[in-house]
N, C-alpha and C positions, 0 to 999 in steps of 0.2 A: 565489372572486374574480373580480369582475365585470371587463368589458372596461374600463370608463373607467377601473376603478384599477389597471389593467396600461398604460395608456397612457403616463402620465408616467415609469414606470420605464422602458419601452421607449424613448422620446424620450431620456432621460437617457443609456442604453446606448449609443444610435445616435449620438449627439452626441460622446460620448467616444471611440468608433471613429473617427469621421470629421473629428476636429478638426486631427489633423495633418495630412490630407490637404487640409483647406479652408484652413488656415495655411499651406501650401507648405512641406512639410517639407524642412528643408536639407540639400542635397547636399554632401557631406564626402568628399573624396579624402585618403588616406592614405598618406604617402609616406616611405619609408626610403631614405635615401640619403648621399652622401658631400659633404664641404665643396665648393662651388661649382658644384654640380648643379642648386641650387634656388633660386639668390639672389631675395629678399624683391621685388625689384620686377619681376624675371618672373613669379613667381609669382602677384602681384598682376594682371598681365595676364592670366593663364590665368584668374583667379577673375572679373574682370570679363567676360572674353569667354562664359564658360560660367555666370555666375551662380551659384558654386559657393565653397566654401571649401576651401583646401588646409591639410592639416597635415603639416608637414614634420619628419622626427626625423633628425637628423644620428649617424652614426656614425664612430667614429675608427679601427677595425680589423675584420678580417673576423671575429674572435672576438666582437666585441660584436654585429655585425649577425647571426651566426648565433643569438647567444643569444635576440635580440630577435625573430626571424623566428619560431623554431622554439618560443617560450615557449608559445601559445595556438595551435600548428599553423597559421602563418599566417594566422589570424583578425585581427590587431590591425593589419595593414596591407594596403594595395590593391595598390601598387607597390613594386617594390624595384630598387636599383642596386646590382650585384653581377658581378666577374669570372668569365670562362667557368668557372674550376675551381671556383668556387662552386656558380654555375648547375648545373653538374653534379650536384653533390652534393644540391642542393634537389630536381632533378627525380626523382632516385633517391629520395628522400625522399618523395615525392610532395607539396611543399610550394607547387610553381608548378601554373599551368594553361596549358595550349598556348593559344596565339594565332593569330592570322590575318593575316598580314602584309599581304593586300590590302584589310583594314579600314583599315590604317594608309596612307593617303596618300603622305605624305611619304616613306616608305622607298624609293621610286621615285626620289629625289634623291641617296641614298646612293651611293658608290663600288660598283662592283660586288662588290668583294672582300667589302664587309660584309652583300652581300645574298646571296651565294651558300652559302646556311645550312648544306646538309651539309658544307662544308668547312671551317667553323669549329667545332673540336671542342668538345664540353660544350653546345651550346644544342640539339640535335636529339635526339630520342630516337622511334623508331619511325614516322619521318616526318613527325613533329608538331614545331613549332618553337615553343620555350618563351622565347626572349629576342630582342631586336633591339639590337645594337651601337649602343652612344653615342660613347664616347670611350676614347682608349689613351694609353698613356705606359711608356717604361721607367724602372726605378729607379735611376739613375745614383749615382754619389759628387760631391756639390759640397763643394768645398773654398776655403779662404779664401787668395787669391792671394798674400797678404802674407806669410801661414807657409810656402809651398812654394817652394823655388828651382826644383822641376820637379814637374808634377802627380803626383798619387798614378795607380798604373796598376793595382791589385789590391785585389781583396775583403778580402785580408789587411791593408791598412794601417788597419781598423779595431781590429786588435788591437795595432798598434805601439806599443809601451810608452812611445816617446819624446811621443806624443800624448796620455798619459793624462789624462783630466779635462777633453780638448778636443776629444772625439767625442760625435756626437748620434747614437743609431739609434732605431729603429721599435719600439713596444710591441706586436708581433704576433707570436704564437707560430710559425706555420706559416713565415712568412717568414724569421724569424731562423736556424730550424733548416735552412731552404733554402740560407742564406747559409752557416753553419757547414758544410753539407756541399760546397758549391761550392768553399768555401777550402782543403778537403782534397781538390779533385780529384775529387768523387762526383756521383752523381746528386742534385739538390737535391729531388727528389719522391719519390723511394723508397732511405729510408735503411734499411739491414740491422738487423735487430735486434740484432744483436751490436755494433754501430757506435754505438748509442744513448749508452753510458757517456762514451765519447770526446766524441761531438759533445756531451752535457750539459756536460762540461768544460770545453770549448772556449767555449760559452755563458756559462757562470760567469767565465772569461777574460774575455770582452767585458764582462760587466757590471762588471767591476771596472775596466776600462778606460775605459769612458763617462762621460761627466758625467750622463747620464740617458738614459731613452729616455721619447720624446715619442708623442702619439697623433695629435694634428692639425697640419695645416701652419703655421696662424698660431702655434702654442705652438712648433714648432721654430724657426720665423723669431725669435720674441721671445729663446728662450735664444741663438741662433746670436749674435746681435747684443751681447745683455747680457754674454755669459761670454767672448767672443773664441775661439770654438769653431774650430777648424780642418778639421774633417771631419766632414760629414755624410751619411749613408745616406739618399735621397733616396725616401722610400714612395710619395710623391705625384710622383716624377719632375720634369718642368719646369714643373710648377705653384709648387714650391717654389723653382726657380731664378728664376723670374720674380718671386715673391714680395719675395725678397733682394735682387735687382737693383733693383726698381723701390723698395727702400728706401735703396738707396745703396751695399750690401755689394759691394765686389769680389772676386767670387767665379767660379770656373771649375766646369766640368761634364764628368764624363768617365764613358765606358764601361768599367769593367774587365776587363782582358785574360780574366778566365773568363767572361765576358757578364754582362749586366744582366740581371734578372728582369723580365717585362715582362706588363703587366695589359691587358686588354680589357674593358672595363666596358661592361654592357649594361642594359638595362629589362627587368624582367621583373613578370609580372602575379601575386600570389599566390593561392593556392588560396582563402583567405579573403576575396576581393576582393568588394565589395558592390556596385559598380557597375562592369561590365565596359566598357560604352562610354565611361565616364568615364576609366577607366584608358587606354583604346586613344587617347582624346583628348590626354590628358597626352604619351604616348610620341608623339603625331603633331607636338604643338605642341614639344617638344623637337628635333624636327628640323627644323623651320623654321630658315631662314637667321641671323634675329637670335639665337634662342637659343643654336644650334650655333657661331655666332661668339663668342657671349659667353664661350664654352669656350678660345677661343684669345686673345683679347683681354684678359679678366679673369683666366685662370688659368693660362696658358701651355700648356693642354692641346689634344690634334690632336682635330678632329672626325670624324665618318665622311662628310661632304660632298665634303672636298676635300682634295687631298694637301697634307701640312703644308709649309709655307716656311721655309726655315733649318735644316732638320733636318740638321745636317753634320757631327754628331759621330758619329764612326767606331765600330763595335764590333758584336758580336753580341748579339743579342737572345734572351731563355730566356723563352719565354711560358708562363706559369703553368698548372700541370697539377693534378689532383687529388693529394693524398700519402696514403702508405702507410697513414698512422694518426692523423688530425686530433685524435682526442679525447687520444690520448699525449701529443701534441707541446704541446698546450694544458695538460695537466696537469703535464707536466715543466716548462713555461715558467712557470707560475704559482709553482712552487718554487723554480724560478732566481731569478725576480724578486724574491721574498720574503726572498732571503739566504742561501740554502741553502748549505753546502758541500758538496765533492766526498767521496765519491762518491756520487752520486743512488740509493739503492737503492730498487728497485720491487718491489712483492708480486708475488708468482709468478700 
């Protein structure tokens, strides 16, 4: 075959390779986060500033977040928002990549306790930083003032038979096992093997006492108003308190005497991130004053740039830690949620 005959074939092949470049391939940032962390108008600002498209996937529980991130070993997302206990798990599973806080200029705006990375459990390993703190809250109890002569003061109120059908709890395996263990006066993160049967029965009793288990804060707010709910376990903390008060609900908020589970959510970069600089730019963007202030004004959450105002609810906070066996908790929770009766026999 002569060269003139090869030239058209070579030119066509070259054009097919260069076409995406010539056309300016669209940059896409894939974010896996919680409700309120990436509002549409703020996402649009980021897209316009960087000439990119942001795909936001929202999750309603740590179980869902874990399934989505691990499905393709982190390849489906560039950035995630997760609590420090989950971050520690993902680092151990090599699903995250270390980042350089010095490449994220607005970290210098954060309060020192959120920049002292070695002192924040779960986000460093072997001297490397894997996550940047973003927001935090405790998980207290929200109650309808009209239905309580005195505020509830214990986690055990969720099991109170006088409130049957007027309690809302969260659909999350790890948190519910932690609550049940707390209610028994035990470590919420380290349940002994021999205690699982009793904890299982306790959660079946909770299932029988609640109206339902919710996933998203908007869902809980709607159910609370429509069904005259008396008591709500606030997995999203003050974010839910603000939603209900904004809707006109006469509600109070308490930290139970056993202490409230509390989370510190961080941004982290997936091992499968396609554009590291764009992921860093997103984290930097969320630490700007307008974005962080939106957490306070829109969601009722605390940001990492300033001390929270009006944090006057007394009580002890129990920061989330990795649990003894998250998979076992998840398996048992699915069975409890499906309606199984005690005892929950497990295969040896």
